[in-house]
Backbone as a chain_set.jsonl record, in Angstrom:
{"seq": "MDASARNLEYATIEEIYNMPEGKRAELIDGELYMMGLVKHLLLHLQCF", "coords": {"N": [[226.944, -131.452, 43.919], [228.782, -134.345, 42.569], [230.972, -136.688, 43.845], [233.068, -137.512, 42.136], [233.326, -135.083, 40.312], [234.641, -133.191, 42.616], [236.913, -134.32, 42.512], [238.727, -133.675, 40.876], [241.665, -133.279, 38.416], [243.68, -130.582, 36.929], [245.424, -129.864, 34.606], [248.553, -128.41, 33.792], [250.202, -125.309, 32.472], [253.212, -126.396, 33.099], [253.249, -129.455, 32.787], [253.419, -129.299, 30.387], [255.927, -128.21, 29.343], [257.819, -129.745, 30.788], [257.398, -132.578, 29.181], [259.101, -134.795, 27.798], [261.687, -134.663, 25.247], [260.643, -134.751, 21.617], [257.882, -135.416, 21.992], [254.422, -133.932, 21.673], [251.451, -131.832, 22.55], [249.021, -130.43, 23.539], [246.86, -128.095, 25.439], [243.82, -127.556, 26.984], [241.734, -125.66, 28.33], [242.441, -126.883, 31.193], [242.716, -129.42, 29.912], [244.983, -131.885, 29.156], [245.77, -132.759, 25.504], [246.903, -135.435, 23.66], [249.208, -135.268, 20.881], [249.575, -136.223, 17.907], [252.593, -136.535, 15.446], [253.297, -134.348, 12.827], [251.991, -135.809, 9.646], [252.474, -134.362, 6.929], [254.327, -132.54, 7.116], [256.62, -133.715, 8.031], [256.65, -135.451, 5.095], [257.011, -133.172, 4.103], [259.367, -132.451, 4.895], [261.429, -134.431, 4.008], [261.748, -133.858, 1.223], [263.659, -132.165, 0.825]], "CA": [[228.15, -131.679, 43.204], [229.223, -135.303, 43.297], [232.534, -137.424, 44.236], [234.34, -137.078, 40.433], [233.358, -133.541, 40.456], [235.382, -132.276, 43.704], [238.404, -134.627, 42.168], [239.074, -133.421, 39.243], [242.683, -132.585, 38.371], [243.896, -129.772, 35.97], [247.401, -130.062, 33.73], [248.769, -126.911, 34.015], [251.492, -125.383, 31.555], [254.443, -126.413, 33.461], [253.513, -130.106, 32.206], [253.471, -128.995, 28.763], [257.391, -127.736, 29.276], [258.252, -130.469, 31.042], [257.326, -132.946, 28.805], [260.061, -135.093, 27.435], [261.713, -134.329, 23.403], [259.626, -135.374, 20.952], [256.326, -135.571, 22.287], [253.985, -133.388, 21.522], [250.725, -132.33, 23.632], [247.958, -129.164, 23.528], [246.179, -127.748, 27.055], [242.859, -127.057, 26.547], [240.478, -125.73, 29.631], [243.048, -128.013, 31.638], [242.928, -130.836, 29.693], [246.194, -132.323, 28.414], [245.482, -133.609, 24.806], [248.265, -135.532, 23.012], [249.061, -135.204, 19.276], [250.39, -137.242, 17.347], [253.456, -136.295, 14.1], [252.327, -134.057, 11.532], [252.623, -136.104, 8.561], [252.807, -133.549, 5.541], [255.115, -131.804, 7.51], [257.589, -134.608, 7.963], [256.739, -135.422, 4.137], [257.986, -131.715, 2.737], [260.972, -131.839, 4.948], [262.042, -135.477, 3.448], [261.615, -133.442, -0.37], [264.985, -131.435, 0.844]], "C": [[228.539, -132.878, 43.782], [230.518, -135.508, 43.323], [233.51, -136.881, 43.02], [233.887, -135.632, 40.684], [234.661, -133.035, 40.984], [236.769, -133.073, 43.361], [238.787, -134.819, 41.184], [240.951, -132.436, 39.294], [243.059, -131.924, 37.26], [244.864, -130.046, 35.694], [247.49, -128.405, 33.789], [250.553, -127.067, 32.66], [252.82, -125.832, 31.617], [254.395, -128.381, 32.761], [253.694, -130.273, 30.666], [255.436, -128.599, 29.086], [258.058, -128.795, 30.086], [258.283, -132.188, 30.499], [258.733, -133.5, 27.903], [260.128, -134.782, 25.711], [260.685, -135.155, 23.021], [258.077, -135.374, 20.848], [255.575, -134.073, 22.77], [252.248, -132.97, 22.548], [249.554, -130.336, 23.468], [246.966, -129.165, 25.075], [245.642, -127.168, 26.602], [242.226, -127.051, 27.863], [241.405, -126.66, 30.698], [242.789, -129.506, 31.329], [244.358, -131.338, 28.688], [245.826, -133.45, 26.944], [247.043, -134.145, 24.054], [248.298, -136.023, 22.044], [250.282, -135.785, 19.042], [251.776, -136.259, 15.999], [252.43, -135.888, 13.204], [253.058, -134.34, 9.949], [253.052, -135.405, 7.388], [253.394, -133.108, 6.178], [256.326, -132.391, 7.451], [257.798, -135.335, 6.191], [257.56, -134.268, 3.15], [258.931, -131.429, 3.514], [261.923, -133.135, 4.394], [262.289, -135.112, 1.955], [263.191, -132.88, -0.436], [266.313, -132.342, 0.669]], "O": [[228.712, -132.969, 44.997], [231.282, -134.648, 42.885], [234.424, -136.057, 43.055], [234.481, -135.158, 41.653], [235.575, -132.584, 40.293], [237.787, -132.59, 43.857], [239.146, -135.848, 40.611], [241.294, -131.429, 39.914], [242.826, -132.613, 36.268], [245.505, -130.619, 36.575], [246.633, -127.521, 33.819], [251.346, -127.921, 32.263], [253.582, -125.795, 30.651], [255.457, -128.733, 32.246], [254.05, -131.25, 30.007], [255.978, -129.554, 28.53], [259.271, -128.61, 29.988], [258.953, -133.017, 31.115], [259.406, -132.634, 27.344], [259.14, -134.675, 24.986], [260.026, -135.967, 23.67], [257.329, -135.341, 19.871], [255.872, -133.336, 23.711], [251.878, -133.896, 23.269], [250.078, -129.244, 23.25], [246.503, -130.173, 25.609], [246.057, -126.278, 25.86], [242.106, -128.081, 28.527], [240.586, -127.463, 31.144], [242.682, -130.464, 32.096], [244.484, -130.99, 27.514], [245.643, -134.655, 27.113], [248.045, -133.441, 23.933], [247.69, -137.075, 21.847], [251.394, -135.868, 19.563], [251.484, -135.068, 15.889], [251.371, -136.401, 12.842], [253.941, -133.764, 9.313], [254.038, -135.856, 6.805], [252.455, -132.342, 5.963], [257.218, -131.768, 6.877], [258.926, -135.738, 5.907], [258.264, -134.315, 2.141], [259.562, -130.397, 3.286], [263.134, -132.921, 4.326], [262.981, -135.909, 1.321], [263.894, -133.043, -1.434], [267.425, -131.816, 0.675]]}, "num_chains": 1, "name": "protein.A"}
């Protein structure tokens, strides 16, 4: 095993819960993936 494999840090669900309001992310296999806004949802909400 090389040095980079031994120093991996995995994200946890606590990091998701502690994100600032308005930030979105997904946690997949210990990797945190930042997400953008869902534009079609915003357009739908603006129609009302």
